[in-house]
N, CA, C, O and CB atoms as a CASP TS submission, in Angstrom:
PFRMAT TS
TARGET T0000
AUTHOR 0000-0000-0000
METHOD Language model
MODEL 1
PARENT N/A
ATOM      1  N   MET     1     104.642  85.460  96.944  1.00  0.00           N
ATOM      2  CA  MET     1     103.722  85.838  97.998  1.00  0.00           C
ATOM      3  C   MET     1     104.477  86.557  99.110  1.00  0.00           C
ATOM      4  O   MET     1     105.517  86.077  99.560  1.00  0.00           O
ATOM      5  CB  MET     1     102.989  84.605  98.548  1.00  0.00           C
ATOM      6  N   GLY     2     103.977  87.677  99.546  1.00  0.00           N
ATOM      7  CA  GLY     2     104.622  88.459 100.606  1.00  0.00           C
ATOM      8  C   GLY     2     104.287  87.937 101.986  1.00  0.00           C
ATOM      9  O   GLY     2     103.389  87.113 102.156  1.00  0.00           O
ATOM     10  N   ALA     3     105.011  88.423 102.955  1.00  0.00           N
ATOM     11  CA  ALA     3     104.758  88.043 104.346  1.00  0.00           C
ATOM     12  C   ALA     3     103.438  88.645 104.801  1.00  0.00           C
ATOM     13  O   ALA     3     103.078  89.748 104.390  1.00  0.00           O
ATOM     14  CB  ALA     3     105.916  88.504 105.271  1.00  0.00           C
ATOM     15  N   ARG     4     102.732  87.934 105.633  1.00  0.00           N
ATOM     16  CA  ARG     4     101.466  88.431 106.167  1.00  0.00           C
ATOM     17  C   ARG     4     101.730  89.371 107.332  1.00  0.00           C
ATOM     18  O   ARG     4     102.521  89.065 108.225  1.00  0.00           O
ATOM     19  CB  ARG     4     100.560  87.265 106.609  1.00  0.00           C
ATOM     20  N   LEU     5     101.072  90.496 107.315  1.00  0.00           N
ATOM     21  CA  LEU     5     101.202  91.472 108.394  1.00  0.00           C
ATOM     22  C   LEU     5     100.147  91.216 109.457  1.00  0.00           C
ATOM     23  O   LEU     5      99.050  90.752 109.145  1.00  0.00           O
ATOM     24  CB  LEU     5     101.080  92.908 107.851  1.00  0.00           C
ATOM     25  N   PRO     6     100.470  91.514 110.712  1.00  0.00           N
ATOM     26  CA  PRO     6      99.442  91.417 111.763  1.00  0.00           C
ATOM     27  C   PRO     6      98.280  92.360 111.465  1.00  0.00           C
ATOM     28  O   PRO     6      98.452  93.373 110.787  1.00  0.00           O
ATOM     29  CB  PRO     6     100.047  91.742 113.152  1.00  0.00           C
ATOM     30  N   ARG     7      97.118  92.027 111.964  1.00  0.00           N
ATOM     31  CA  ARG     7      95.914  92.831 111.716  1.00  0.00           C
ATOM     32  C   ARG     7      96.112  94.293 112.106  1.00  0.00           C
ATOM     33  O   ARG     7      95.643  95.189 111.404  1.00  0.00           O
ATOM     34  CB  ARG     7      94.729  92.251 112.483  1.00  0.00           C
ATOM     35  N   ALA     8      96.807  94.543 113.225  1.00  0.00           N
ATOM     36  CA  ALA     8      97.055  95.923 113.678  1.00  0.00           C
ATOM     37  C   ALA     8      97.872  96.687 112.648  1.00  0.00           C
ATOM     38  O   ALA     8      97.666  97.885 112.453  1.00  0.00           O
ATOM     39  CB  ALA     8      97.784  95.929 115.039  1.00  0.00           C
ATOM     40  N   ALA     9      98.798  96.000 111.989  1.00  0.00           N
ATOM     41  CA  ALA     9      99.610  96.661 110.970  1.00  0.00           C
ATOM     42  C   ALA     9      98.744  97.082 109.794  1.00  0.00           C
ATOM     43  O   ALA     9      98.934  98.164 109.240  1.00  0.00           O
ATOM     44  CB  ALA     9     100.742  95.739 110.493  1.00  0.00           C
ATOM     45  N   HIS    10      97.787  96.231 109.407  1.00  0.00           N
ATOM     46  CA  HIS    10      96.882  96.584 108.318  1.00  0.00           C
ATOM     47  C   HIS    10      96.045  97.806 108.681  1.00  0.00           C
ATOM     48  O   HIS    10      95.857  98.700 107.857  1.00  0.00           O
ATOM     49  CB  HIS    10      95.971  95.401 107.977  1.00  0.00           C
ATOM     50  N   ALA    11      95.548  97.842 109.901  1.00  0.00           N
ATOM     51  CA  ALA    11      94.742  98.978 110.349  1.00  0.00           C
ATOM     52  C   ALA    11      95.569 100.255 110.334  1.00  0.00           C
ATOM     53  O   ALA    11      95.072 101.312 109.947  1.00  0.00           O
ATOM     54  CB  ALA    11      94.179  98.725 111.758  1.00  0.00           C
ATOM     55  N   ASN    12      96.820 100.166 110.750  1.00  0.00           N
ATOM     56  CA  ASN    12      97.702 101.329 110.757  1.00  0.00           C
ATOM     57  C   ASN    12      97.964 101.812 109.334  1.00  0.00           C
ATOM     58  O   ASN    12      97.950 103.016 109.077  1.00  0.00           O
ATOM     59  CB  ASN    12      99.029 100.994 111.460  1.00  0.00           C
ATOM     60  N   GLU    13      98.200 100.894 108.420  1.00  0.00           N
ATOM     61  CA  GLU    13      98.434 101.264 107.026  1.00  0.00           C
ATOM     62  C   GLU    13      97.188 101.892 106.412  1.00  0.00           C
ATOM     63  O   GLU    13      97.291 102.849 105.645  1.00  0.00           O
ATOM     64  CB  GLU    13      98.862 100.039 106.211  1.00  0.00           C
ATOM     65  N   GLN    14      96.015 101.365 106.740  1.00  0.00           N
ATOM     66  CA  GLN    14      94.771 101.940 106.228  1.00  0.00           C
ATOM     67  C   GLN    14      94.579 103.351 106.766  1.00  0.00           C
ATOM     68  O   GLN    14      94.139 104.242 106.040  1.00  0.00           O
ATOM     69  CB  GLN    14      93.567 101.058 106.604  1.00  0.00           C
ATOM     70  N   SER    15      94.907 103.552 108.035  1.00  0.00           N
ATOM     71  CA  SER    15      94.793 104.877 108.641  1.00  0.00           C
ATOM     72  C   SER    15      95.672 105.882 107.900  1.00  0.00           C
ATOM     73  O   SER    15      95.260 107.018 107.667  1.00  0.00           O
ATOM     74  CB  SER    15      95.181 104.825 110.131  1.00  0.00           C
ATOM     75  N   LYS    16      96.877 105.464 107.531  1.00  0.00           N
ATOM     76  CA  LYS    16      97.791 106.351 106.790  1.00  0.00           C
ATOM     77  C   LYS    16      97.242 106.670 105.400  1.00  0.00           C
ATOM     78  O   LYS    16      97.403 107.785 104.904  1.00  0.00           O
ATOM     79  CB  LYS    16      99.188 105.705 106.667  1.00  0.00           C
ATOM     80  N   LYS    17      96.593 105.688 104.777  1.00  0.00           N
ATOM     81  CA  LYS    17      96.002 105.922 103.454  1.00  0.00           C
ATOM     82  C   LYS    17      94.825 106.882 103.544  1.00  0.00           C
ATOM     83  O   LYS    17      94.607 107.704 102.654  1.00  0.00           O
ATOM     84  CB  LYS    17      95.549 104.597 102.824  1.00  0.00           C
ATOM     85  N   ASP    18      94.066 106.766 104.636  1.00  0.00           N
ATOM     86  CA  ASP    18      92.885 107.614 104.815  1.00  0.00           C
ATOM     87  C   ASP    18      93.256 109.078 104.990  1.00  0.00           C
ATOM     88  O   ASP    18      92.569 109.957 104.469  1.00  0.00           O
ATOM     89  CB  ASP    18      92.079 107.145 106.012  1.00  0.00           C
ATOM     90  N   ASP    19      94.327 109.348 105.713  1.00  0.00           N
ATOM     91  CA  ASP    19      94.762 110.728 105.954  1.00  0.00           C
ATOM     92  C   ASP    19      96.211 110.707 106.416  1.00  0.00           C
ATOM     93  O   ASP    19      96.572 109.921 107.292  1.00  0.00           O
ATOM     94  CB  ASP    19      93.851 111.438 107.011  1.00  0.00           C
ATOM     95  N   ASN    20      97.025 111.547 105.847  1.00  0.00           N
ATOM     96  CA  ASN    20      98.423 111.642 106.240  1.00  0.00           C
ATOM     97  C   ASN    20      98.492 111.960 107.733  1.00  0.00           C
ATOM     98  O   ASN    20      97.914 112.952 108.178  1.00  0.00           O
ATOM     99  CB  ASN    20      99.168 112.724 105.401  1.00  0.00           C
ATOM    100  N   PRO    21      99.193 111.132 108.511  1.00  0.00           N
ATOM    101  CA  PRO    21      99.263 111.364 109.955  1.00  0.00           C
ATOM    102  C   PRO    21      99.797 112.743 110.337  1.00  0.00           C
ATOM    103  O   PRO    21      99.478 113.247 111.414  1.00  0.00           O
ATOM    104  CB  PRO    21     100.122 110.318 110.585  1.00  0.00           C
ATOM    105  N   LEU    22     100.587 113.347 109.489  1.00  0.00           N
ATOM    106  CA  LEU    22     101.130 114.661 109.819  1.00  0.00           C
ATOM    107  C   LEU    22     100.088 115.772 109.704  1.00  0.00           C
ATOM    108  O   LEU    22     100.306 116.877 110.199  1.00  0.00           O
ATOM    109  CB  LEU    22     102.304 114.970 108.919  1.00  0.00           C
ATOM    110  N   ASN    23      98.959 115.488 109.054  1.00  0.00           N
ATOM    111  CA  ASN    23      97.884 116.486 108.946  1.00  0.00           C
ATOM    112  C   ASN    23      97.160 116.719 110.270  1.00  0.00           C
ATOM    113  O   ASN    23      96.424 117.696 110.412  1.00  0.00           O
ATOM    114  CB  ASN    23      96.880 116.051 107.894  1.00  0.00           C
ATOM    115  N   VAL    24      97.366 115.828 111.236  1.00  0.00           N
ATOM    116  CA  VAL    24      96.635 115.944 112.496  1.00  0.00           C
ATOM    117  C   VAL    24      97.033 117.199 113.279  1.00  0.00           C
ATOM    118  O   VAL    24      96.262 117.676 114.112  1.00  0.00           O
ATOM    119  CB  VAL    24      96.874 114.707 113.351  1.00  0.00           C
ATOM    120  N   ARG    25      98.204 117.725 113.023  1.00  0.00           N
ATOM    121  CA  ARG    25      98.627 118.923 113.762  1.00  0.00           C
ATOM    122  C   ARG    25      97.634 120.071 113.586  1.00  0.00           C
ATOM    123  O   ARG    25      97.292 120.758 114.549  1.00  0.00           O
ATOM    124  CB  ARG    25     100.021 119.366 113.301  1.00  0.00           C
ATOM    125  N   ALA    26      97.182 120.271 112.366  1.00  0.00           N
ATOM    126  CA  ALA    26      96.226 121.353 112.113  1.00  0.00           C
ATOM    127  C   ALA    26      94.923 121.106 112.872  1.00  0.00           C
ATOM    128  O   ALA    26      94.330 122.048 113.397  1.00  0.00           O
ATOM    129  CB  ALA    26      95.945 121.486 110.599  1.00  0.00           C
ATOM    130  N   ARG    27      94.470 119.848 112.938  1.00  0.00           N
ATOM    131  CA  ARG    27      93.247 119.542 113.685  1.00  0.00           C
ATOM    132  C   ARG    27      93.452 119.766 115.179  1.00  0.00           C
ATOM    133  O   ARG    27      92.542 120.227 115.869  1.00  0.00           O
ATOM    134  CB  ARG    27      92.805 118.092 113.424  1.00  0.00           C
ATOM    135  N   ILE    28      94.639 119.445 115.681  1.00  0.00           N
ATOM    136  CA  ILE    28      94.933 119.674 117.110  1.00  0.00           C
ATOM    137  C   ILE    28      94.816 121.160 117.415  1.00  0.00           C
ATOM    138  O   ILE    28      94.183 121.550 118.397  1.00  0.00           O
ATOM    139  CB  ILE    28      96.359 119.150 117.485  1.00  0.00           C
ATOM    140  N   GLU    29      95.424 121.985 116.576  1.00  0.00           N
ATOM    141  CA  GLU    29      95.441 123.428 116.817  1.00  0.00           C
ATOM    142  C   GLU    29      94.092 124.093 116.568  1.00  0.00           C
ATOM    143  O   GLU    29      93.696 124.990 117.313  1.00  0.00           O
ATOM    144  CB  GLU    29      96.482 124.075 115.947  1.00  0.00           C
ATOM    145  N   ASN    30      93.378 123.657 115.521  1.00  0.00           N
ATOM    146  CA  ASN    30      92.169 124.368 115.098  1.00  0.00           C
ATOM    147  C   ASN    30      90.863 123.785 115.617  1.00  0.00           C
ATOM    148  O   ASN    30      89.870 124.503 115.728  1.00  0.00           O
ATOM    149  CB  ASN    30      92.117 124.400 113.624  1.00  0.00           C
ATOM    150  N   ILE    31      90.847 122.502 115.934  1.00  0.00           N
ATOM    151  CA  ILE    31      89.594 121.865 116.356  1.00  0.00           C
ATOM    152  C   ILE    31      89.689 121.353 117.788  1.00  0.00           C
ATOM    153  O   ILE    31      88.914 121.760 118.653  1.00  0.00           O
ATOM    154  CB  ILE    31      89.236 120.712 115.411  1.00  0.00           C
ATOM    155  N   TYR    32      90.641 120.462 118.031  1.00  0.00           N
ATOM    156  CA  TYR    32      90.699 119.789 119.326  1.00  0.00           C
ATOM    157  C   TYR    32      91.085 120.728 120.466  1.00  0.00           C
ATOM    158  O   TYR    32      90.606 120.553 121.587  1.00  0.00           O
ATOM    159  CB  TYR    32      91.678 118.646 119.262  1.00  0.00           C
ATOM    160  N   ALA    33      91.927 121.706 120.212  1.00  0.00           N
ATOM    161  CA  ALA    33      92.311 122.660 121.264  1.00  0.00           C
ATOM    162  C   ALA    33      91.111 123.489 121.714  1.00  0.00           C
ATOM    163  O   ALA    33      91.030 123.903 122.870  1.00  0.00           O
ATOM    164  CB  ALA    33      93.436 123.589 120.766  1.00  0.00           C
ATOM    165  N   LYS    34      90.187 123.725 120.795  1.00  0.00           N
ATOM    166  CA  LYS    34      89.004 124.517 121.125  1.00  0.00           C
ATOM    167  C   LYS    34      87.856 123.656 121.637  1.00  0.00           C
ATOM    168  O   LYS    34      87.105 124.073 122.519  1.00  0.00           O
ATOM    169  CB  LYS    34      88.550 125.300 119.911  1.00  0.00           C
ATOM    170  N   GLY    35      87.723 122.443 121.077  1.00  0.00           N
ATOM    171  CA  GLY    35      86.593 121.581 121.420  1.00  0.00           C
ATOM    172  C   GLY    35      86.833 120.665 122.602  1.00  0.00           C
ATOM    173  O   GLY    35      85.893 120.055 123.110  1.00  0.00           O
ATOM    174  N   GLY    36      88.081 120.558 123.051  1.00  0.00           N
ATOM    175  CA  GLY    36      88.401 119.711 124.193  1.00  0.00           C
ATOM    176  C   GLY    36      88.529 118.238 123.839  1.00  0.00           C
ATOM    177  O   GLY    36      88.388 117.842 122.682  1.00  0.00           O
ATOM    178  N   PHE    37      88.798 117.441 124.856  1.00  0.00           N
ATOM    179  CA  PHE    37      89.082 116.023 124.671  1.00  0.00           C
ATOM    180  C   PHE    37      87.959 115.292 123.943  1.00  0.00           C
ATOM    181  O   PHE    37      88.223 114.437 123.097  1.00  0.00           O
ATOM    182  CB  PHE    37      89.328 115.372 126.009  1.00  0.00           C
ATOM    183  N   GLU    38      86.727 115.615 124.260  1.00  0.00           N
ATOM    184  CA  GLU    38      85.589 114.927 123.645  1.00  0.00           C
ATOM    185  C   GLU    38      85.497 115.157 122.140  1.00  0.00           C
ATOM    186  O   GLU    38      84.853 114.376 121.440  1.00  0.00           O
ATOM    187  CB  GLU    38      84.305 115.378 124.299  1.00  0.00           C
ATOM    188  N   SER    39      86.125 116.204 121.632  1.00  0.00           N
ATOM    189  CA  SER    39      86.055 116.499 120.198  1.00  0.00           C
ATOM    190  C   SER    39      87.092 115.725 119.386  1.00  0.00           C
ATOM    191  O   SER    39      87.066 115.772 118.156  1.00  0.00           O
ATOM    192  CB  SER    39      86.240 117.984 119.969  1.00  0.00           C
ATOM    193  N   ILE    40      87.986 115.027 120.040  1.00  0.00           N
ATOM    194  CA  ILE    40      89.071 114.330 119.341  1.00  0.00           C
ATOM    195  C   ILE    40      88.558 113.059 118.684  1.00  0.00           C
ATOM    196  O   ILE    40      87.947 112.211 119.334  1.00  0.00           O
ATOM    197  CB  ILE    40      90.216 113.998 120.311  1.00  0.00           C
ATOM    198  N   ASP    41      88.815 112.939 117.391  1.00  0.00           N
ATOM    199  CA  ASP    41      88.475 111.746 116.633  1.00  0.00           C
ATOM    200  C   ASP    41      89.293 110.568 117.156  1.00  0.00           C
ATOM    201  O   ASP    41      90.497 110.700 117.376  1.00  0.00           O
ATOM    202  CB  ASP    41      88.724 111.963 115.116  1.00  0.00           C
ATOM    203  N   LYS    42      88.652 109.424 117.354  1.00  0.00           N
ATOM    204  CA  LYS    42      89.339 108.255 117.926  1.00  0.00           C
ATOM    205  C   LYS    42      90.472 107.780 117.028  1.00  0.00           C
ATOM    206  O   LYS    42      91.486 107.296 117.531  1.00  0.00           O
ATOM    207  CB  LYS    42      88.346 107.111 118.154  1.00  0.00           C
ATOM    208  N   GLY    43      90.327 107.906 115.717  1.00  0.00           N
ATOM    209  CA  GLY    43      91.402 107.525 114.800  1.00  0.00           C
ATOM    210  C   GLY    43      92.632 108.391 114.983  1.00  0.00           C
ATOM    211  O   GLY    43      93.760 107.914 114.864  1.00  0.00           O
ATOM    212  N   ASP    44      92.413 109.662 115.273  1.00  0.00           N
ATOM    213  CA  ASP    44      93.539 110.555 115.547  1.00  0.00           C
ATOM    214  C   ASP    44      94.148 110.245 116.905  1.00  0.00           C
ATOM    215  O   ASP    44      95.369 110.162 117.040  1.00  0.00           O
ATOM    216  CB  ASP    44      93.092 112.025 115.489  1.00  0.00           C
ATOM    217  N   LEU    45      93.297 110.073 117.910  1.00  0.00           N
ATOM    218  CA  LEU    45      93.766 109.855 119.278  1.00  0.00           C
ATOM    219  C   LEU    45      94.591 108.581 119.399  1.00  0.00           C
ATOM    220  O   LEU    45      95.654 108.593 120.020  1.00  0.00           O
ATOM    221  CB  LEU    45      92.585 109.795 120.232  1.00  0.00           C
ATOM    222  N   ARG    46      94.123 107.491 118.819  1.00  0.00           N
ATOM    223  CA  ARG    46      94.779 106.190 118.961  1.00  0.00           C
ATOM    224  C   ARG    46      95.856 105.941 117.912  1.00  0.00           C
ATOM    225  O   ARG    46      96.629 104.990 118.029  1.00  0.00           O
ATOM    226  CB  ARG    46      93.754 105.095 118.889  1.00  0.00           C
ATOM    227  N   GLY    47      95.912 106.785 116.894  1.00  0.00           N
ATOM    228  CA  GLY    47      96.866 106.530 115.818  1.00  0.00           C
ATOM    229  C   GLY    47      97.720 107.715 115.446  1.00  0.00           C
ATOM    230  O   GLY    47      98.923 107.728 115.703  1.00  0.00           O
ATOM    231  N   ARG    48      97.108 108.707 114.844  1.00  0.00           N
ATOM    232  CA  ARG    48      97.869 109.806 114.257  1.00  0.00           C
ATOM    233  C   ARG    48      98.549 110.701 115.292  1.00  0.00           C
ATOM    234  O   ARG    48      99.585 111.294 114.993  1.00  0.00           O
ATOM    235  CB  ARG    48      96.965 110.638 113.403  1.00  0.00           C
ATOM    236  N   PHE    49      97.996 110.813 116.495  1.00  0.00           N
ATOM    237  CA  PHE    49      98.655 111.615 117.538  1.00  0.00           C
ATOM    238  C   PHE    49     100.054 111.080 117.808  1.00  0.00           C
ATOM    239  O   PHE    49     100.967 111.844 118.121  1.00  0.00           O
ATOM    240  CB  PHE    49      97.822 111.613 118.844  1.00  0.00           C
ATOM    241  N   ARG    50     100.219 109.783 117.688  1.00  0.00           N
ATOM    242  CA  ARG    50     101.510 109.156 117.994  1.00  0.00           C
ATOM    243  C   ARG    50     102.605 109.608 117.038  1.00  0.00           C
ATOM    244  O   ARG    50     103.784 109.581 117.389  1.00  0.00           O
ATOM    245  CB  ARG    50     101.384 107.641 117.946  1.00  0.00           C
ATOM    246  N   TRP    51     102.225 110.023 115.836  1.00  0.00           N
ATOM    247  CA  TRP    51     103.223 110.545 114.895  1.00  0.00           C
ATOM    248  C   TRP    51     103.828 111.850 115.408  1.00  0.00           C
ATOM    249  O   TRP    51     104.928 112.232 115.008  1.00  0.00           O
ATOM    250  CB  TRP    51     102.592 110.765 113.508  1.00  0.00           C
ATOM    251  N   TRP    52     103.114 112.520 116.282  1.00  0.00           N
ATOM    252  CA  TRP    52     103.611 113.753 116.894  1.00  0.00           C
ATOM    253  C   TRP    52     104.145 113.497 118.296  1.00  0.00           C
ATOM    254  O   TRP    52     104.503 114.439 119.003  1.00  0.00           O
ATOM    255  CB  TRP    52     102.507 114.809 116.941  1.00  0.00           C
ATOM    256  N   GLY    53     104.202 112.232 118.707  1.00  0.00           N
ATOM    257  CA  GLY    53     104.719 111.897 120.030  1.00  0.00           C
ATOM    258  C   GLY    53     103.721 112.142 121.147  1.00  0.00           C
ATOM    259  O   GLY    53     104.112 112.315 122.302  1.00  0.00           O
ATOM    260  N   LEU    54     102.442 112.158 120.816  1.00  0.00           N
ATOM    261  CA  LEU    54     101.398 112.414 121.804  1.00  0.00           C
ATOM    262  C   LEU    54     100.686 111.124 122.146  1.00  0.00           C
ATOM    263  O   LEU    54     100.162 110.447 121.262  1.00  0.00           O
ATOM    264  CB  LEU    54     100.397 113.459 121.290  1.00  0.00           C
ATOM    265  N   TYR    55     100.664 110.784 123.408  1.00  0.00           N
ATOM    266  CA  TYR    55     100.040 109.549 123.880  1.00  0.00           C
ATOM    267  C   TYR    55      99.093 109.873 125.026  1.00  0.00           C
ATOM    268  O   TYR    55      99.308 110.835 125.763  1.00  0.00           O
ATOM    269  CB  TYR    55     101.112 108.517 124.328  1.00  0.00           C
ATOM    270  N   THR    56      98.051 109.073 125.175  1.00  0.00           N
ATOM    271  CA  THR    56      97.134 109.263 126.298  1.00  0.00           C
ATOM    272  C   THR    56      97.742 108.639 127.549  1.00  0.00           C
ATOM    273  O   THR    56      98.575 107.736 127.465  1.00  0.00           O
ATOM    274  CB  THR    56      95.739 108.642 125.993  1.00  0.00           C
ATOM    275  N   GLN    57      97.324 109.122 128.686  1.00  0.00           N
ATOM    276  CA  GLN    57      97.788 108.612 129.975  1.00  0.00           C
ATOM    277  C   GLN    57      96.642 107.882 130.654  1.00  0.00           C
ATOM    278  O   GLN    57      95.486 108.294 130.559  1.00  0.00           O
ATOM    279  CB  GLN    57      98.324 109.762 130.878  1.00  0.00           C
ATOM    280  N   ARG    58      96.965 106.815 131.327  1.00  0.00           N
ATOM    281  CA  ARG    58      95.958 106.139 132.148  1.00  0.00           C
ATOM    282  C   ARG    58      95.829 106.897 133.456  1.00  0.00           C
ATOM    283  O   ARG    58      96.798 107.466 133.960  1.00  0.00           O
ATOM    284  CB  ARG    58      96.333 104.639 132.402  1.00  0.00           C
ATOM    285  N   LYS    59      94.653 106.897 133.983  1.00  0.00           N
ATOM    286  CA  LYS    59      94.435 107.560 135.262  1.00  0.00           C
ATOM    287  C   LYS    59      95.086 106.716 136.350  1.00  0.00           C
ATOM    288  O   LYS    59      94.701 105.563 136.548  1.00  0.00           O
ATOM    289  CB  LYS    59      92.910 107.770 135.544  1.00  0.00           C
ATOM    290  N   THR    60      96.057 107.266 137.051  1.00  0.00           N
ATOM    291  CA  THR    60      96.780 106.501 138.063  1.00  0.00           C
ATOM    292  C   THR    60      95.935 106.289 139.304  1.00  0.00           C
ATOM    293  O   THR    60      95.159 107.159 139.699  1.00  0.00           O
ATOM    294  CB  THR    60      98.077 107.202 138.432  1.00  0.00           C
ATOM    295  N   GLY    61      96.093 105.134 139.908  1.00  0.00           N
ATOM    296  CA  GLY    61      95.414 104.846 141.156  1.00  0.00           C
ATOM    297  C   GLY    61      93.939 104.543 141.025  1.00  0.00           C
ATOM    298  O   GLY    61      93.262 104.360 142.037  1.00  0.00           O
ATOM    299  N   LEU    62      93.421 104.484 139.817  1.00  0.00           N
ATOM    300  CA  LEU    62      91.999 104.256 139.633  1.00  0.00           C
ATOM    301  C   LEU    62      91.582 102.905 140.193  1.00  0.00           C
ATOM    302  O   LEU    62      90.553 102.813 140.863  1.00  0.00           O
ATOM    303  CB  LEU    62      91.635 104.349 138.161  1.00  0.00           C
ATOM    304  N   ARG    63      92.347 101.864 139.939  1.00  0.00           N
ATOM    305  CA  ARG    63      92.001 100.523 140.405  1.00  0.00           C
ATOM    306  C   ARG    63      91.968 100.480 141.938  1.00  0.00           C
ATOM    307  O   ARG    63      91.026  99.958 142.533  1.00  0.00           O
ATOM    308  CB  ARG    63      93.007  99.484 139.859  1.00  0.00           C
ATOM    309  N   ARG    64      92.980 101.021 142.548  1.00  0.00           N
ATOM    310  CA  ARG    64      93.013 101.032 144.020  1.00  0.00           C
ATOM    311  C   ARG    64      91.830 101.788 144.583  1.00  0.00           C
ATOM    312  O   ARG    64      91.239 101.360 145.573  1.00  0.00           O
ATOM    313  CB  ARG    64      94.316 101.655 144.530  1.00  0.00           C
ATOM    314  N   HIS    65      91.477 102.897 143.975  1.00  0.00           N
ATOM    315  CA  HIS    65      90.360 103.709 144.441  1.00  0.00           C
ATOM    316  C   HIS    65      89.044 102.933 144.350  1.00  0.00           C
ATOM    317  O   HIS    65      88.210 103.021 145.251  1.00  0.00           O
ATOM    318  CB  HIS    65      90.269 105.006 143.627  1.00  0.00           C
ATOM    319  N   LEU    66      88.857 102.177 143.269  1.00  0.00           N
ATOM    320  CA  LEU    66      87.618 101.446 143.076  1.00  0.00           C
ATOM    321  C   LEU    66      87.511 100.247 144.012  1.00  0.00           C
ATOM    322  O   LEU    66      86.408  99.825 144.359  1.00  0.00           O
ATOM    323  CB  LEU    66      87.507 100.992 141.640  1.00  0.00           C
ATOM    324  N   ASP    67      88.646  99.702 144.419  1.00  0.00           N
ATOM    325  CA  ASP    67      88.636  98.523 145.301  1.00  0.00           C
ATOM    326  C   ASP    67      88.292  98.875 146.745  1.00  0.00           C
ATOM    327  O   ASP    67      87.962  97.982 147.525  1.00  0.00           O
ATOM    328  CB  ASP    67      89.991  97.831 145.259  1.00  0.00           C
ATOM    329  N   ARG    68      88.358 100.100 147.108  1.00  0.00           N
ATOM    330  CA  ARG    68      88.114 100.494 148.511  1.00  0.00           C
ATOM    331  C   ARG    68      86.653 100.437 148.856  1.00  0.00           C
ATOM    332  O   ARG    68      86.275 100.735 149.989  1.00  0.00           O
ATOM    333  CB  ARG    68      88.640 101.894 148.778  1.00  0.00           C
TER
END
C-alpha cells in the first residue's frame, strides 16, 4: 500500500492529467491576453499558471480600506 497523498495533491495530479500544464502558454497568448482577466479558466489561474511562474496578487490595503 502506498502513502496517502493530501487532497490538494490529488487535485493537482488530476489537473495535470486533464491537460499538460505547459499547454497553458498558448491559451495565455491566444485567449486570455485578448479576453482579459475574466476569460481566464480557474483551473489555469489557480494551477497551470504556476508552472510558468505566474501567480495572482492580493489587492494591498483592501482590509484597511474596508475598516474605515
